PDB file as gemmi writes it, atoms N, CA and C in Angstrom:
CRYST1    1.000    1.000    1.000  90.00  90.00  90.00 P 1                      
ATOM      1  N   MET A   1     -15.251   7.168   6.009  1.00  0.00           N  
ATOM      2  CA  MET A   1     -16.032   6.437   6.775  1.00  0.00           C  
ATOM      3  C   MET A   1     -17.420   6.844   6.934  1.00  0.00           C  
ATOM      4  N   THR A   2     -18.422   5.997   6.777  1.00  0.00           N  
ATOM      5  CA  THR A   2     -19.870   6.363   6.648  1.00  0.00           C  
ATOM      6  C   THR A   2     -20.374   5.953   8.002  1.00  0.00           C  
ATOM      7  N   GLU A   3     -21.330   6.835   8.593  1.00  0.00           N  
ATOM      8  CA  GLU A   3     -22.082   6.479   9.809  1.00  0.00           C  
ATOM      9  C   GLU A   3     -23.451   6.299   9.309  1.00  0.00           C  
ATOM     10  N   ILE A   4     -24.025   5.221  10.145  1.00  0.00           N  
ATOM     11  CA  ILE A   4     -25.548   4.776   9.880  1.00  0.00           C  
ATOM     12  C   ILE A   4     -26.160   4.512  11.205  1.00  0.00           C  
ATOM     13  N   ALA A   5     -27.388   5.000  11.249  1.00  0.00           N  
ATOM     14  CA  ALA A   5     -28.121   4.867  12.556  1.00  0.00           C  
ATOM     15  C   ALA A   5     -28.537   3.249  12.681  1.00  0.00           C  
ATOM     16  N   GLU A   6     -28.538   3.022  13.922  1.00  0.00           N  
ATOM     17  CA  GLU A   6     -28.950   1.623  14.318  1.00  0.00           C  
ATOM     18  C   GLU A   6     -30.074   1.050  13.815  1.00  0.00           C  
ATOM     19  N   PHE A   7     -31.312   1.690  13.721  1.00  0.00           N  
ATOM     20  CA  PHE A   7     -32.439   1.491  13.103  1.00  0.00           C  
ATOM     21  C   PHE A   7     -32.444   1.306  11.534  1.00  0.00           C  
ATOM     22  N   GLU A   8     -31.484   1.705  10.858  1.00  0.00           N  
ATOM     23  CA  GLU A   8     -31.220   1.557   9.417  1.00  0.00           C  
ATOM     24  C   GLU A   8     -30.576   0.187   9.238  1.00  0.00           C  
ATOM     25  N   VAL A   9     -29.881  -0.319  10.078  1.00  0.00           N  
ATOM     26  CA  VAL A   9     -29.078  -1.379   9.847  1.00  0.00           C  
ATOM     27  C   VAL A   9     -29.615  -2.521   9.222  1.00  0.00           C  
ATOM     28  N   SER A  10     -30.864  -2.971   9.962  1.00  0.00           N  
ATOM     29  CA  SER A  10     -31.403  -4.171   9.582  1.00  0.00           C  
ATOM     30  C   SER A  10     -32.081  -4.107   8.266  1.00  0.00           C  
ATOM     31  N   ASP A  11     -32.591  -3.003   7.887  1.00  0.00           N  
ATOM     32  CA  ASP A  11     -33.107  -2.833   6.633  1.00  0.00           C  
ATOM     33  C   ASP A  11     -32.078  -2.869   5.273  1.00  0.00           C  
ATOM     34  N   LEU A  12     -30.962  -2.445   5.652  1.00  0.00           N  
ATOM     35  CA  LEU A  12     -29.837  -2.377   4.651  1.00  0.00           C  
ATOM     36  C   LEU A  12     -28.643  -3.266   4.888  1.00  0.00           C  
ATOM     37  N   PHE A  13     -28.989  -4.401   5.636  1.00  0.00           N  
ATOM     38  CA  PHE A  13     -27.828  -5.189   6.121  1.00  0.00           C  
ATOM     39  C   PHE A  13     -27.030  -5.824   4.962  1.00  0.00           C  
ATOM     40  N   ASP A  14     -27.687  -6.345   3.898  1.00  0.00           N  
ATOM     41  CA  ASP A  14     -27.063  -6.969   2.836  1.00  0.00           C  
ATOM     42  C   ASP A  14     -26.099  -5.891   1.933  1.00  0.00           C  
ATOM     43  N   ASP A  15     -26.820  -4.672   1.876  1.00  0.00           N  
ATOM     44  CA  ASP A  15     -26.155  -3.669   0.921  1.00  0.00           C  
ATOM     45  C   ASP A  15     -24.931  -3.166   1.969  1.00  0.00           C  
ATOM     46  N   LEU A  16     -25.036  -3.113   3.125  1.00  0.00           N  
ATOM     47  CA  LEU A  16     -23.984  -2.739   4.074  1.00  0.00           C  
ATOM     48  C   LEU A  16     -22.751  -3.873   4.129  1.00  0.00           C  
ATOM     49  N   LEU A  17     -23.101  -4.993   3.904  1.00  0.00           N  
ATOM     50  CA  LEU A  17     -22.024  -6.037   3.906  1.00  0.00           C  
ATOM     51  C   LEU A  17     -21.366  -6.108   2.460  1.00  0.00           C  
ATOM     52  N   ASP A  18     -22.031  -5.539   1.509  1.00  0.00           N  
ATOM     53  CA  ASP A  18     -21.495  -5.385   0.262  1.00  0.00           C  
ATOM     54  C   ASP A  18     -20.469  -4.290   0.188  1.00  0.00           C  
ATOM     55  N   ARG A  19     -20.822  -3.259   0.855  1.00  0.00           N  
ATOM     56  CA  ARG A  19     -19.838  -2.007   0.946  1.00  0.00           C  
ATOM     57  C   ARG A  19     -18.649  -2.514   1.697  1.00  0.00           C  
ATOM     58  N   VAL A  20     -18.756  -3.149   2.732  1.00  0.00           N  
ATOM     59  CA  VAL A  20     -17.759  -3.437   3.601  1.00  0.00           C  
ATOM     60  C   VAL A  20     -16.752  -4.504   2.784  1.00  0.00           C  
ATOM     61  N   GLU A  21     -17.430  -5.388   2.199  1.00  0.00           N  
ATOM     62  CA  GLU A  21     -16.695  -6.303   1.464  1.00  0.00           C  
ATOM     63  C   GLU A  21     -15.858  -5.734   0.265  1.00  0.00           C  
ATOM     64  N   ARG A  22     -16.109  -4.571  -0.169  1.00  0.00           N  
ATOM     65  CA  ARG A  22     -15.366  -3.975  -1.156  1.00  0.00           C  
ATOM     66  C   ARG A  22     -14.441  -3.093  -0.501  1.00  0.00           C  
ATOM     67  N   GLY A  23     -14.206  -2.904   0.898  1.00  0.00           N  
ATOM     68  CA  GLY A  23     -13.150  -2.250   1.411  1.00  0.00           C  
ATOM     69  C   GLY A  23     -13.743  -1.223   2.263  1.00  0.00           C  
ATOM     70  N   GLY A  24     -15.054  -0.774   2.276  1.00  0.00           N  
ATOM     71  CA  GLY A  24     -15.723   0.228   3.087  1.00  0.00           C  
ATOM     72  C   GLY A  24     -15.660  -0.093   4.563  1.00  0.00           C  
ATOM     73  N   GLU A  25     -15.843   1.056   5.392  1.00  0.00           N  
ATOM     74  CA  GLU A  25     -15.883   0.888   6.665  1.00  0.00           C  
ATOM     75  C   GLU A  25     -17.164   1.688   7.220  1.00  0.00           C  
ATOM     76  N   LEU A  26     -18.054   1.213   8.168  1.00  0.00           N  
ATOM     77  CA  LEU A  26     -19.057   1.711   8.550  1.00  0.00           C  
ATOM     78  C   LEU A  26     -19.028   2.027  10.200  1.00  0.00           C  
ATOM     79  N   VAL A  27     -19.641   3.066  10.631  1.00  0.00           N  
ATOM     80  CA  VAL A  27     -19.664   3.164  12.074  1.00  0.00           C  
ATOM     81  C   VAL A  27     -21.261   3.194  12.358  1.00  0.00           C  
ATOM     82  N   ILE A  28     -21.636   2.346  13.249  1.00  0.00           N  
ATOM     83  CA  ILE A  28     -23.080   2.391  13.636  1.00  0.00           C  
ATOM     84  C   ILE A  28     -23.163   3.142  14.732  1.00  0.00           C  
ATOM     85  N   THR A  29     -24.385   3.869  14.640  1.00  0.00           N  
ATOM     86  CA  THR A  29     -24.623   4.988  15.899  1.00  0.00           C  
ATOM     87  C   THR A  29     -25.976   4.428  16.464  1.00  0.00           C  
ATOM     88  N   ARG A  30     -25.930   4.970  17.782  1.00  0.00           N  
ATOM     89  CA  ARG A  30     -27.145   4.835  18.324  1.00  0.00           C  
ATOM     90  C   ARG A  30     -27.478   6.249  19.085  1.00  0.00           C  
ATOM     91  N   HIS A  31     -28.575   6.912  18.824  1.00  0.00           N  
ATOM     92  CA  HIS A  31     -28.825   8.134  19.316  1.00  0.00           C  
ATOM     93  C   HIS A  31     -27.804   9.170  18.974  1.00  0.00           C  
ATOM     94  N   GLY A  32     -27.250   8.968  17.784  1.00  0.00           N  
ATOM     95  CA  GLY A  32     -26.146   9.933  17.257  1.00  0.00           C  
ATOM     96  C   GLY A  32     -24.791   9.537  17.890  1.00  0.00           C  
ATOM     97  N   LYS A  33     -24.717   8.621  18.705  1.00  0.00           N  
ATOM     98  CA  LYS A  33     -23.358   8.278  19.209  1.00  0.00           C  
ATOM     99  C   LYS A  33     -22.795   6.993  18.665  1.00  0.00           C  
ATOM    100  N   PRO A  34     -21.509   7.014  18.204  1.00  0.00           N  
ATOM    101  CA  PRO A  34     -21.005   5.792  17.627  1.00  0.00           C  
ATOM    102  C   PRO A  34     -20.905   4.527  18.764  1.00  0.00           C  
ATOM    103  N   VAL A  35     -21.440   3.391  18.382  1.00  0.00           N  
ATOM    104  CA  VAL A  35     -21.386   2.213  19.148  1.00  0.00           C  
ATOM    105  C   VAL A  35     -20.620   1.006  18.655  1.00  0.00           C  
ATOM    106  N   ALA A  36     -20.464   1.042  17.296  1.00  0.00           N  
ATOM    107  CA  ALA A  36     -19.862  -0.151  16.822  1.00  0.00           C  
ATOM    108  C   ALA A  36     -19.177   0.236  15.336  1.00  0.00           C  
ATOM    109  N   ARG A  37     -18.235  -0.498  14.880  1.00  0.00           N  
ATOM    110  CA  ARG A  37     -17.615  -0.240  13.634  1.00  0.00           C  
ATOM    111  C   ARG A  37     -17.590  -1.532  12.963  1.00  0.00           C  
ATOM    112  N   LEU A  38     -17.949  -1.346  11.576  1.00  0.00           N  
ATOM    113  CA  LEU A  38     -18.065  -2.678  10.849  1.00  0.00           C  
ATOM    114  C   LEU A  38     -16.989  -2.602   9.671  1.00  0.00           C  
ATOM    115  N   THR A  39     -16.086  -3.294   9.646  1.00  0.00           N  
ATOM    116  CA  THR A  39     -14.785  -3.247   8.859  1.00  0.00           C  
ATOM    117  C   THR A  39     -14.456  -4.632   8.236  1.00  0.00           C  
ATOM    118  N   PRO A  40     -13.929  -4.471   7.018  1.00  0.00           N  
ATOM    119  CA  PRO A  40     -13.562  -5.763   6.335  1.00  0.00           C  
ATOM    120  C   PRO A  40     -12.552  -6.620   7.112  1.00  0.00           C  
ATOM    121  N   LEU A  41     -12.559  -7.921   7.178  1.00  0.00           N  
ATOM    122  CA  LEU A  41     -11.478  -8.744   7.758  1.00  0.00           C  
ATOM    123  C   LEU A  41     -10.206  -8.619   7.098  1.00  0.00           C  
ATOM    124  N   ALA A  42      -9.181  -8.588   7.881  1.00  0.00           N  
ATOM    125  CA  ALA A  42      -7.813  -8.475   7.221  1.00  0.00           C  
ATOM    126  C   ALA A  42      -7.340  -9.959   7.048  1.00  0.00           C  
ATOM    127  N   GLU A  43      -7.587 -10.539   6.034  1.00  0.00           N  
ATOM    128  CA  GLU A  43      -7.166 -11.828   5.488  1.00  0.00           C  
ATOM    129  C   GLU A  43      -6.059 -11.799   5.217  1.00  0.00           C  
ATOM    130  N   ASN A  44      -5.292 -10.880   4.608  1.00  0.00           N  
ATOM    131  CA  ASN A  44      -4.026 -10.925   3.874  1.00  0.00           C  
ATOM    132  C   ASN A  44      -2.832 -10.375   4.808  1.00  0.00           C  
ATOM    133  N   PHE A  45      -3.062 -10.726   6.160  1.00  0.00           N  
ATOM    134  CA  PHE A  45      -2.081 -10.366   7.199  1.00  0.00           C  
ATOM    135  C   PHE A  45      -0.797 -11.311   6.979  1.00  0.00           C  
ATOM    136  N   ASP A  46       0.209 -10.437   6.585  1.00  0.00           N  
ATOM    137  CA  ASP A  46       1.606 -11.303   6.639  1.00  0.00           C  
ATOM    138  C   ASP A  46       2.377 -11.189   7.860  1.00  0.00           C  
ATOM    139  N   ARG A  47       2.497 -12.147   8.436  1.00  0.00           N  
ATOM    140  CA  ARG A  47       3.029 -12.269   9.692  1.00  0.00           C  
ATOM    141  C   ARG A  47       4.714 -12.078   9.598  1.00  0.00           C  
ATOM    142  N   ALA A  48       5.229 -12.633   8.457  1.00  0.00           N  
ATOM    143  CA  ALA A  48       6.665 -12.479   8.194  1.00  0.00           C  
ATOM    144  C   ALA A  48       7.033 -11.014   8.016  1.00  0.00           C  
ATOM    145  N   ALA A  49       6.145 -10.235   7.348  1.00  0.00           N  
ATOM    146  CA  ALA A  49       6.461  -8.979   7.016  1.00  0.00           C  
ATOM    147  C   ALA A  49       6.161  -8.019   8.455  1.00  0.00           C  
ATOM    148  N   ALA A  50       5.519  -8.426   9.229  1.00  0.00           N  
ATOM    149  CA  ALA A  50       5.138  -7.758  10.438  1.00  0.00           C  
ATOM    150  C   ALA A  50       6.434  -7.835  11.318  1.00  0.00           C  
ATOM    151  N   ILE A  51       6.884  -9.182  11.319  1.00  0.00           N  
ATOM    152  CA  ILE A  51       8.187  -9.473  12.260  1.00  0.00           C  
ATOM    153  C   ILE A  51       9.567  -8.700  11.613  1.00  0.00           C  
ATOM    154  N   GLU A  52       9.585  -8.543  10.308  1.00  0.00           N  
ATOM    155  CA  GLU A  52      10.580  -7.944   9.615  1.00  0.00           C  
ATOM    156  C   GLU A  52      10.469  -6.343   9.999  1.00  0.00           C  
ATOM    157  N   ALA A  53       9.210  -5.906   9.935  1.00  0.00           N  
ATOM    158  CA  ALA A  53       9.008  -4.451  10.270  1.00  0.00           C  
ATOM    159  C   ALA A  53       9.449  -4.157  11.608  1.00  0.00           C  
ATOM    160  N   VAL A  54       9.079  -5.071  12.595  1.00  0.00           N  
ATOM    161  CA  VAL A  54       9.671  -4.909  14.067  1.00  0.00           C  
ATOM    162  C   VAL A  54      11.108  -4.877  14.063  1.00  0.00           C  
ATOM    163  N   ALA A  55      11.680  -5.836  13.508  1.00  0.00           N  
ATOM    164  CA  ALA A  55      13.163  -5.898  13.444  1.00  0.00           C  
ATOM    165  C   ALA A  55      13.764  -4.627  12.923  1.00  0.00           C  
ATOM    166  N   ARG A  56      13.223  -3.937  11.765  1.00  0.00           N  
ATOM    167  CA  ARG A  56      13.818  -2.898  11.213  1.00  0.00           C  
ATOM    168  C   ARG A  56      13.578  -1.631  12.267  1.00  0.00           C  
ATOM    169  N   LEU A  57      12.477  -1.618  12.974  1.00  0.00           N  
ATOM    170  CA  LEU A  57      12.429  -0.539  13.945  1.00  0.00           C  
ATOM    171  C   LEU A  57      13.359  -0.719  15.192  1.00  0.00           C  
ATOM    172  N   ARG A  58      13.587  -1.922  15.487  1.00  0.00           N  
ATOM    173  CA  ARG A  58      14.475  -2.129  16.731  1.00  0.00           C  
ATOM    174  C   ARG A  58      15.927  -1.666  16.165  1.00  0.00           C  
ATOM    175  N   GLU A  59      16.256  -2.033  14.799  1.00  0.00           N  
ATOM    176  CA  GLU A  59      17.464  -1.934  14.430  1.00  0.00           C  
ATOM    177  C   GLU A  59      17.744  -0.159  14.218  1.00  0.00           C  
ATOM    178  N   SER A  60      16.581   0.342  13.760  1.00  0.00           N  
ATOM    179  CA  SER A  60      16.745   1.982  13.729  1.00  0.00           C  
ATOM    180  C   SER A  60      16.948   2.781  14.991  1.00  0.00           C  
ATOM    181  N   ARG A  61      16.551   2.026  16.015  1.00  0.00           N  
ATOM    182  CA  ARG A  61      16.494   2.683  17.364  1.00  0.00           C  
ATOM    183  C   ARG A  61      17.998   2.661  18.143  1.00  0.00           C  
ATOM    184  N   LYS A  62      18.795   1.842  17.368  1.00  0.00           N  
ATOM    185  CA  LYS A  62      20.330   1.669  17.893  1.00  0.00           C  
ATOM    186  C   LYS A  62      21.040   2.811  17.808  1.00  0.00           C  
ATOM    187  N   GLY A  63      21.659   3.135  18.796  1.00  0.00           N  
ATOM    188  CA  GLY A  63      22.446   4.419  18.823  1.00  0.00           C  
ATOM    189  C   GLY A  63      21.925   5.743  19.096  1.00  0.00           C  
ATOM    190  N   VAL A  64      20.512   5.711  19.271  1.00  0.00           N  
ATOM    191  CA  VAL A  64      19.688   6.674  19.710  1.00  0.00           C  
ATOM    192  C   VAL A  64      19.770   6.967  21.149  1.00  0.00           C  
ATOM    193  N   THR A  65      19.951   8.241  21.620  1.00  0.00           N  
ATOM    194  CA  THR A  65      20.314   8.307  22.957  1.00  0.00           C  
ATOM    195  C   THR A  65      19.221   9.628  23.423  1.00  0.00           C  
ATOM    196  N   LEU A  66      18.925   9.726  24.753  1.00  0.00           N  
ATOM    197  CA  LEU A  66      18.217  10.841  25.222  1.00  0.00           C  
ATOM    198  C   LEU A  66      19.096  12.047  25.697  1.00  0.00           C  
ATOM    199  N   GLY A  67      20.256  12.002  25.237  1.00  0.00           N  
ATOM    200  CA  GLY A  67      21.121  13.077  25.575  1.00  0.00           C  
ATOM    201  C   GLY A  67      21.656  12.941  27.113  1.00  0.00           C  
ATOM    202  N   GLY A  68      21.879  11.610  27.521  1.00  0.00           N  
ATOM    203  CA  GLY A  68      22.400  11.569  28.751  1.00  0.00           C  
ATOM    204  C   GLY A  68      21.273  11.329  29.840  1.00  0.00           C  
ATOM    205  N   ILE A  69      19.972  11.572  29.706  1.00  0.00           N  
ATOM    206  CA  ILE A  69      18.848  11.424  30.525  1.00  0.00           C  
ATOM    207  C   ILE A  69      18.338  10.137  30.355  1.00  0.00           C  
ATOM    208  N   SER A  70      18.108   9.404  31.472  1.00  0.00           N  
ATOM    209  CA  SER A  70      17.481   8.068  31.566  1.00  0.00           C  
ATOM    210  C   SER A  70      15.997   8.158  31.268  1.00  0.00           C  
ATOM    211  N   ILE A  71      15.512   7.164  30.995  1.00  0.00           N  
ATOM    212  CA  ILE A  71      13.927   7.137  30.933  1.00  0.00           C  
ATOM    213  C   ILE A  71      13.473   7.374  32.229  1.00  0.00           C  
ATOM    214  N   ARG A  72      13.764   6.822  33.388  1.00  0.00           N  
ATOM    215  CA  ARG A  72      13.492   6.929  34.819  1.00  0.00           C  
ATOM    216  C   ARG A  72      13.491   8.390  35.096  1.00  0.00           C  
ATOM    217  N   GLU A  73      14.393   9.118  34.681  1.00  0.00           N  
ATOM    218  CA  GLU A  73      14.518  10.533  35.255  1.00  0.00           C  
ATOM    219  C   GLU A  73      13.372  11.400  34.351  1.00  0.00           C  
ATOM    220  N   LEU A  74      13.106  11.064  33.240  1.00  0.00           N  
ATOM    221  CA  LEU A  74      12.188  11.657  32.362  1.00  0.00           C  
ATOM    222  C   LEU A  74      10.729  11.250  33.012  1.00  0.00           C  
ATOM    223  N   ILE A  75      10.440  10.095  33.496  1.00  0.00           N  
ATOM    224  CA  ILE A  75       9.400   9.642  34.081  1.00  0.00           C  
ATOM    225  C   ILE A  75       9.154  10.480  35.345  1.00  0.00           C  
ATOM    226  N   ASP A  76      10.157  10.480  36.226  1.00  0.00           N  
ATOM    227  CA  ASP A  76      10.112  11.208  37.396  1.00  0.00           C  
ATOM    228  C   ASP A  76       9.957  12.658  37.361  1.00  0.00           C  
ATOM    229  N   GLU A  77      10.487  13.251  36.333  1.00  0.00           N  
ATOM    230  CA  GLU A  77      10.352  14.630  36.159  1.00  0.00           C  
ATOM    231  C   GLU A  77       8.786  15.000  35.632  1.00  0.00           C  
ATOM    232  N   GLY A  78       8.256  14.128  35.008  1.00  0.00           N  
ATOM    233  CA  GLY A  78       6.689  14.229  34.589  1.00  0.00           C  
ATOM    234  C   GLY A  78       5.764  14.354  35.824  1.00  0.00           C  
ATOM    235  N   ARG A  79       6.267  13.680  36.934  1.00  0.00           N  
ATOM    236  CA  ARG A  79       5.589  13.280  38.073  1.00  0.00           C  
ATOM    237  C   ARG A  79       5.584  14.501  39.101  1.00  0.00           C  
ATOM    238  N   ARG A  80       6.421  15.536  38.811  1.00  0.00           N  
ATOM    239  CA  ARG A  80       6.694  16.696  39.794  1.00  0.00           C  
ATOM    240  C   ARG A  80       5.435  17.794  39.582  1.00  0.00           C  
TER     241      ARG A  80                                                      
END                                                                             
């Protein structure tokens, strides 16, 4: 990931868009601190594949236990 200062963005905007279009990612900084990220749009999002992945995750957790300890007990123990 490339960082670029705010004042450079306007001069290089066309070149920066070309880089992002080719898959690059840029972080825009102001006074050395990151303030924005320029990334390509995810046009190829496959909703069916995402739903299938969630179903596989849910299926893989079946039968997994916490050794007889409930989630509530773990949460309460962390609060002590």
